[in-house]
VOMAR-351330 format. One line per field, with one value per residue (C-alpha): residue number from 1; x, y, z. Coordinates in nm, 3 decimals, padded with zeros to 5 digits. Each point is the difference from the previous one (the first is absolute). Example, Ala and Ser with C-alpha at 12.3 -4.5 7.8 and 13.67 -1.06 7.14 Angstrom:
<recs>
k c(1 2)
u c(01.230 00.137)
v c(-00.450 00.344)
w c(00.780 -00.066)
</recs>
This chain:
<recs>
k c(1 2 3 4 5 6 7 8 9 10 11 12 13 14 15 16 17 18 19 20 21 22 23 24 25 26 27 28 29 30 31 32 33 34 35 36 37 38 39 40 41 42 43 44 45 46 47 48 49 50 51 52 53 54 55 56 57 58 59 60 61 62 63 64 65 66 67 68 69 70 71 72 73 74 75 76 77 78 79 80 81 82 83 84 85 86 87 88 89 90 91 92 93 94 95 96 97 98 99 100 101 102 103 104 105 106 107 108 109 110 111 112 113 114 115 116 117 118 119 120 121 122 123 124 125 126 127 128 129 130 131 132 133 134 135 136 137 138 139 140 141 142 143 144 145 146 147 148 149 150 151 152 153 154 155 156 157 158 159 160 161 162 163 164 165 166 167 168 169 170 171 172 173 174 175 176 177 178 179 180 181 182 183 184 185 186 187 188 189 190 191 192 193 194 195 196 197 198 199 200 201 202 203 204 205 206 207 208 209 210 211 212 213 214 215 216 217 218 219 220 221 222 223 224 225 226 227 228 229 230 231 232 233 234 235 236 237 238 239 240 241 242 243 244 245 246 247 248 249 250 251 252 253 254 255 256 257 258 259 260 261 262 263 264 265 266 267 268 269 270 271 272 273 274 275 276 277 278 279 280 281 282 283 284 285 286 287 288 289 290 291 292 293 294 295 296 297 298 299 300 301 302 303 304 305 306 307 308 309 310 311 312 313 314 315 316 317 318 319 320 321 322 323 324 325 326 327 328 329 330 331 332 333 334 335 336 337 338 339 340 341 342 343 344 345 346 347 348 349 350 351 352 353 354 355 356 357 358 359 360 361 362 363 364 365 366 367 368 369 370 371 372 373 374 375 376 377 378 379 380 381 382 383 384 385 386 387 388 389 390)
u c(-01.121 00.149 -00.285 -00.155 00.335 00.021 -00.355 00.041 00.308 -00.145 -00.272 00.301 00.161 -00.337 00.055 00.328 00.107 00.429 -00.044 -00.156 00.272 -00.368 -00.276 -00.326 -00.179 00.227 -00.192 00.291 00.257 00.357 00.169 00.385 00.035 00.369 -00.065 00.404 00.161 -00.137 -00.299 -00.058 -00.146 -00.298 -00.064 -00.005 -00.287 -00.199 00.032 -00.130 -00.253 -00.159 -00.036 -00.145 -00.267 -00.079 -00.397 -00.048 -00.178 00.271 00.278 -00.118 00.324 00.086 00.280 00.314 00.302 00.364 00.228 00.291 00.404 00.267 00.158 00.379 -00.124 -00.119 00.329 00.184 -00.183 00.036 00.289 -00.286 -00.185 -00.181 -00.019 -00.124 -00.259 -00.184 00.088 -00.170 -00.274 -00.060 00.084 -00.168 -00.317 -00.140 -00.130 00.154 00.210 00.001 00.329 00.020 00.338 00.419 00.265 00.273 00.339 00.183 00.303 00.100 -00.064 00.142 -00.236 -00.279 -00.263 -00.252 -00.316 -00.234 00.310 00.022 -00.369 -00.066 00.282 -00.059 -00.441 00.126 -00.198 00.178 -00.269 -00.011 -00.343 -00.075 -00.318 00.048 -00.341 -00.138 -00.256 00.198 00.355 00.244 00.251 00.336 -00.177 -00.211 -00.280 -00.268 -00.064 -00.158 00.217 -00.038 00.328 00.138 00.351 00.117 00.337 00.180 00.074 00.285 00.383 00.103 00.259 -00.243 00.189 00.187 00.368 00.219 00.377 00.214 00.381 00.290 00.262 00.193 -00.172 -00.138 -00.365 -00.284 -00.281 -00.142 -00.355 -00.086 -00.305 -00.304 -00.214 -00.118 -00.226 -00.203 -00.063 -00.032 -00.321 -00.143 -00.036 -00.067 -00.269 -00.170 00.009 -00.160 -00.266 -00.086 -00.048 -00.187 -00.235 -00.025 -00.149 -00.233 -00.136 00.028 -00.230 -00.262 -00.002 -00.188 00.257 00.003 00.067 00.325 00.332 00.212 -00.209 00.236 00.130 00.176 00.345 00.371 00.243 00.354 00.247 00.347 00.344 00.126 00.197 00.247 -00.046 -00.011 00.064 -00.200 -00.301 00.050 -00.109 -00.258 -00.113 00.017 -00.174 -00.349 -00.012 00.055 -00.316 -00.173 00.142 -00.092 -00.340 -00.282 -00.234 00.173 00.199 -00.390 -00.097 00.235 00.185 00.348 00.271 00.351 00.107 00.332 00.012 00.104 -00.270 -00.256 00.057 -00.047 -00.312 -00.166 00.059 -00.122 -00.241 -00.113 -00.340 00.241 00.027 -00.196 00.224 00.364 00.234 00.343 00.265 00.061 00.148 -00.168 -00.304 00.059 00.124 -00.290 -00.273 00.105 00.052 -00.381 -00.151 00.029 -00.166 -00.328 00.130 00.140 00.209 -00.283 -00.261 00.184 -00.038 00.159 00.033 00.278 -00.139 00.118 -00.170 -00.139 -00.028 -00.007 00.093 -00.104 00.147 00.022 00.231 00.113 00.284 00.017 -00.055 00.215 -00.030 -00.434 00.007 -00.191 -00.189 -00.303 00.041 00.126 -00.225 -00.143 -00.158 00.263 00.013 -00.400 00.002 00.318 -00.225 -00.259 00.265 00.039 -00.361 -00.010 00.246 -00.153 -00.306 -00.222 -00.106 -00.309 00.253 00.198 -00.183 -00.209 00.323 00.159 -00.318 -00.037 00.355 -00.071 -00.348 00.189 00.288 -00.295 -00.116 00.303 -00.125 00.213 00.377 00.319 00.316 00.152 -00.308 -00.077 -00.194 -00.015 -00.143 00.152 00.019 -00.287 -00.178 00.022 -00.017 -00.306 -00.173 00.116 -00.173 -00.330 -00.043 00.009)
v c(00.504 -00.053 -00.074 -00.275 -00.158 -00.002 -00.110 -00.330 00.087 00.177 -00.319 -00.217 00.172 -00.030 -00.316 -00.085 00.095 -00.134 00.342 00.235 00.150 00.110 -00.138 00.104 00.038 00.244 00.327 00.245 -00.002 00.241 00.104 00.129 00.219 00.125 00.299 -00.033 00.252 00.208 -00.066 -00.227 00.226 00.099 -00.376 -00.149 00.302 -00.050 -00.393 00.063 00.218 -00.247 -00.292 00.271 00.058 -00.356 -00.085 -00.190 -00.261 -00.057 00.009 -00.167 00.130 00.284 00.135 00.159 00.171 00.072 00.235 -00.137 00.106 -00.105 00.121 00.164 00.341 -00.137 -00.161 00.335 00.183 -00.291 -00.238 -00.306 -00.106 -00.227 00.124 -00.302 00.150 -00.068 -00.361 -00.022 00.159 -00.222 -00.303 00.070 00.222 -00.034 -00.316 00.180 00.301 00.244 00.150 00.269 00.088 -00.031 00.221 -00.208 00.180 -00.158 00.022 -00.122 00.191 -00.142 -00.185 00.034 -00.309 00.014 -00.007 -00.224 -00.300 00.068 -00.039 -00.282 -00.180 00.083 -00.069 -00.294 00.061 -00.232 00.105 00.277 -00.080 00.242 -00.049 00.150 00.009 00.196 -00.077 00.112 00.074 00.146 -00.248 00.049 -00.130 00.267 -00.251 00.030 -00.245 -00.133 -00.136 -00.107 -00.090 -00.030 00.079 -00.184 00.185 -00.197 00.327 -00.121 -00.140 00.063 00.258 00.254 -00.172 00.282 -00.117 00.199 00.040 00.265 -00.111 00.126 -00.183 00.046 00.155 00.232 -00.011 -00.387 -00.088 -00.336 -00.012 -00.307 -00.256 -00.167 -00.250 -00.249 -00.354 00.164 00.329 -00.113 -00.323 00.262 00.153 -00.268 -00.085 00.302 00.011 -00.317 00.011 00.388 -00.199 -00.233 00.259 00.202 -00.306 -00.052 00.328 -00.001 -00.263 00.232 00.279 -00.149 -00.120 00.282 00.281 -00.193 00.125 -00.296 -00.212 -00.305 -00.230 00.172 00.027 00.147 00.102 -00.019 00.282 -00.059 00.054 -00.385 00.011 00.227 00.042 -00.467 00.058 00.236 00.039 -00.392 -00.048 00.235 -00.168 -00.326 00.093 00.141 -00.298 -00.189 00.090 -00.056 -00.320 -00.113 00.142 -00.211 00.230 00.258 -00.273 -00.085 00.316 00.263 00.003 00.097 00.180 00.178 00.273 00.167 00.384 00.148 -00.178 00.080 00.392 -00.066 -00.244 00.237 00.309 -00.218 -00.230 00.150 -00.290 -00.319 00.020 -00.066 -00.054 00.142 -00.060 00.154 00.085 00.312 00.214 -00.165 00.001 00.405 00.098 -00.254 00.191 00.334 -00.083 -00.187 00.406 00.080 -00.225 00.146 00.378 00.113 -00.137 00.273 -00.275 -00.305 -00.081 -00.302 -00.191 -00.121 -00.321 -00.240 -00.268 00.260 00.357 00.198 00.364 00.108 00.213 00.219 -00.103 00.331 00.211 00.306 00.169 00.381 00.153 00.013 -00.007 00.241 00.107 -00.182 -00.199 -00.302 -00.361 -00.100 -00.332 -00.188 00.075 -00.021 -00.392 -00.075 00.078 -00.236 -00.287 00.092 -00.073 -00.284 -00.167 00.112 -00.222 00.335 -00.093 00.172 00.372 -00.103 -00.123 00.345 00.169 -00.195 00.120 00.347 00.073 -00.182 00.195 00.332 -00.121 -00.102 00.318 00.141 00.366 -00.014 -00.071 00.120 00.139 -00.337 -00.127 00.277 00.170 00.336 -00.104 00.019 -00.232 00.124 -00.005 -00.409 -00.058 00.211 -00.209 -00.369 00.139 00.069 -00.307 -00.192)
w c(-01.063 00.336 00.206 -00.248 -00.002 00.380 00.101 00.108 00.211 00.263 00.001 00.040 00.271 00.191 -00.037 00.058 00.356 -00.034 -00.257 00.261 00.227 00.258 00.045 -00.205 00.353 00.134 00.164 -00.073 -00.277 00.065 -00.269 -00.001 -00.267 -00.093 -00.276 00.067 -00.310 -00.249 -00.194 00.311 00.219 -00.315 -00.053 00.323 00.121 -00.299 00.071 00.346 -00.110 -00.283 00.292 00.212 -00.235 00.052 00.116 00.308 -00.206 -00.247 00.317 00.314 00.166 00.120 -00.057 00.098 -00.092 00.153 -00.123 -00.010 -00.158 -00.206 -00.292 -00.124 00.058 00.385 -00.027 -00.083 00.299 00.281 -00.129 -00.002 -00.350 00.125 00.401 00.269 00.128 -00.379 -00.017 00.395 -00.105 -00.334 00.221 00.290 -00.111 -00.341 -00.232 -00.315 -00.112 -00.305 -00.169 -00.142 -00.235 00.102 -00.134 -00.003 -00.130 -00.245 00.135 00.310 00.357 00.295 00.266 -00.304 -00.034 -00.197 00.207 -00.190 -00.050 00.348 00.073 -00.197 00.164 00.378 -00.117 -00.148 -00.323 -00.279 -00.259 -00.179 -00.226 -00.311 -00.188 -00.383 -00.167 -00.285 -00.228 -00.311 00.118 -00.279 -00.064 -00.225 -00.271 -00.031 00.113 00.260 00.217 00.337 00.226 00.348 00.164 00.348 00.072 00.333 00.128 00.258 00.241 00.256 -00.188 -00.366 -00.055 00.221 00.331 -00.109 00.129 -00.247 00.051 -00.157 -00.056 -00.203 -00.217 -00.224 -00.259 00.223 00.195 -00.033 00.163 00.141 00.097 00.129 -00.037 00.172 -00.123 00.241 00.027 00.234 -00.173 -00.298 00.108 00.145 -00.319 -00.218 00.237 -00.013 -00.367 -00.098 00.341 -00.199 -00.322 00.100 00.215 -00.338 -00.150 00.207 -00.004 -00.372 00.024 00.160 -00.342 -00.317 -00.263 -00.232 00.289 00.076 -00.103 00.092 -00.224 00.082 00.283 00.298 -00.082 00.156 -00.151 00.257 -00.137 00.033 -00.188 00.075 -00.308 00.099 00.430 00.036 00.353 00.170 -00.289 -00.044 00.359 -00.008 -00.294 00.099 00.347 -00.160 -00.263 00.333 00.136 -00.281 -00.067 00.372 00.035 -00.253 00.052 -00.186 -00.276 -00.107 00.077 -00.163 -00.307 00.084 -00.291 00.055 -00.155 00.050 00.074 -00.235 -00.255 00.292 -00.047 -00.406 00.024 00.219 -00.204 -00.331 00.135 00.368 -00.050 00.048 00.312 00.367 00.288 -00.051 00.316 00.033 00.226 00.149 -00.285 -00.237 00.123 00.045 -00.321 -00.226 00.261 -00.053 -00.364 -00.009 00.094 -00.331 -00.122 00.192 -00.114 00.376 00.261 00.207 -00.064 00.099 00.387 00.224 00.307 00.200 00.132 00.315 00.132 00.367 -00.182 -00.343 -00.134 -00.309 -00.138 -00.411 -00.247 -00.034 00.086 00.253 -00.308 00.170 -00.355 00.058 00.362 00.226 -00.348 00.101 -00.409 00.129 -00.103 00.268 -00.163 00.115 00.385 -00.045 -00.169 00.248 00.368 -00.208 -00.014 00.400 00.037 -00.224 00.169 00.316 -00.063 -00.085 -00.377 -00.013 00.088 -00.270 -00.271 00.053 -00.044 -00.314 -00.194 00.107 -00.082 -00.366 -00.001 -00.021 -00.187 -00.241 -00.036 -00.083 00.128 00.343 -00.098 00.125 -00.250 -00.005 -00.185 -00.227 00.225 00.197 00.324 00.336 00.221 00.262 -00.239 -00.177 00.426 00.005 -00.325 00.103 00.372 -00.166 -00.175 00.369)
</recs>
């Protein structure tokens, strides 16, 4: 399952210094913990518990944790969603961080801006990396398919720059939202997509052909809607294609295709096994990656990492789930896997792999499941089951 598909990602991370945000020779690893809102306060402590359960022979660095504030509830009390002291601690004291979830309101609140969006901008976390892996994903066609897909979402631009205007017209109110697509951001996302496609191919070569989920050459799918948004999506498409055209290594080793975002969603649910690495602008990537969680059964299983050149923030894909917050029934698996992704990105491959394997064993046994997966176990029970296997 998850660990077998990812086994050599960690090996590649050990070999590829450029993919690490800190030295594996460091004697300590300091992780900022930002639970934020709702079930974030339950799943981030669960992830910490798992990290602390790693033995010293698996995790050679001493783990330090820094508790940090952010979120809508913090904003309601203090008037700011992402305090300066949190940013200062991340920049000055931490090697990486874990972010829980945020309860951003659906309506405009004066002075409020999403802390995770702000965090991505302030820490230059320009790509959101979301693996979607399952040995038997349920597709819209009713068939079970093995999938090993990686979604790279550009993390800093698109409509999420949040420049919106409300106007009064002759026929009533109307709103305008600005969308930003730059060559710079598009190029960085494209570089990450093609380099990770090659890295994934390298890892697959270490695994017997019969055990590989993806059987073909590495492939990058560029998602856009340039048939309608010819300027913004046109620039995105041309820039990402330019990354491919300008690098002989990519041209020789990676296949490239394009997919309009609407047909991408359709094909992803009908034939998810057709995709290897998918790269998309911010909003499309957000929608696609959340939708892809349905293929593996629950948002509570899907991790992500917000990645920059010098910092990484692990973040479970699910939201703050206020309807179940405080009940000890939230699924901690996405947060635990996000913690493993953080270790993977900071160079601690063996420790990350140990967590992936422990989670896989708990899921395969099927005895300890939270309600979102049809079980009756608590957050604490699932966390403890993973820890026992470490």
